[in-house]
C-alpha positions in Angstrom: 19.0 -9.1 -46.9 16.3 -11.0 -48.8 13.7 -9.1 -50.9 11.0 -10.4 -48.5 12.7 -9.2 -45.4 13.3 -5.8 -47.1 9.6 -5.6 -48.1 8.6 -6.6 -44.6 10.7 -3.9 -43.0 9.3 -1.3 -45.5 5.8 -2.4 -44.6 6.6 -2.0 -40.9 7.6 1.6 -41.5 4.6 2.1 -43.7 2.3 0.8 -41.0 3.1 3.8 -38.9 2.0 6.2 -41.6 -1.3 4.8 -42.9 -3.8 7.3 -44.2 -6.4 6.3 -41.6 -6.3 4.1 -38.4 -7.5 0.5 -39.2 -10.3 -1.0 -37.1 -9.5 -3.0 -34.0 -9.8 -6.4 -35.8 -7.3 -5.3 -38.5 -5.0 -3.9 -35.8 -5.0 -7.3 -34.1 -4.2 -9.1 -37.3 -1.3 -6.7 -38.0 0.0 -7.3 -34.4 -0.4 -11.1 -34.7 1.4 -11.3 -38.1 4.2 -9.0 -36.9 4.8 -11.0 -33.7 4.6 -14.3 -35.7 7.1 -13.0 -38.2 9.5 -11.6 -35.7 9.2 -14.0 -32.7 7.5 -17.2 -33.9 4.7 -19.0 -32.2 3.1 -17.5 -29.1 4.3 -18.9 -25.8 3.3 -18.5 -22.1 -0.1 -18.3 -20.4 -3.1 -16.6 -21.8 -3.8 -13.3 -19.8 -6.7 -13.4 -17.4 -10.1 -11.7 -17.8 -8.8 -8.5 -16.1 -6.5 -7.9 -19.1 -8.8 -7.6 -22.0 -6.3 -6.0 -24.4 -3.6 -8.5 -23.5 -6.0 -11.4 -23.9 -7.2 -10.1 -27.4 -3.5 -9.8 -28.5 -2.7 -13.2 -27.2 -5.7 -14.8 -28.9 -4.9 -13.0 -32.2 -1.2 -14.2 -32.1 -2.3 -17.7 -31.2 -4.6 -17.7 -34.2 -1.6 -17.6 -36.6 0.3 -20.3 -34.6 2.3 -22.6 -36.9 2.6 -20.0 -39.7 6.1 -19.9 -41.0 8.2 -16.7 -40.7 8.3 -16.1 -44.4 4.6 -16.6 -44.8 3.8 -14.3 -41.9 6.1 -11.6 -43.4 4.4 -11.9 -46.7 0.9 -11.7 -45.2 1.9 -8.7 -43.1 3.3 -7.0 -46.1 0.2 -7.7 -48.2 -2.1 -6.5 -45.5 -0.2 -3.2 -45.0 -0.2 -2.7 -48.8 -4.0 -3.2 -48.9 -4.5 -0.5 -46.2 -2.5 2.2 -48.1 
């Protein structure tokens, strides 16, 4: 396993034990970077107005579209480190 992948997996574990809950915008960034790192670019239709949470998550993930897996993992790891 690469060092980056190991650091990413450690950051995922750390994200569940942060000292305080991040604000919603930060949570969306964490979600988007995680999804980009693990699944790649967002696909499918954007959720409708009735699903505000789903829509926000979709938009956040779409905002990092095109970001490579390694770069997404690095940004995720750096973000979690900054929140510790």
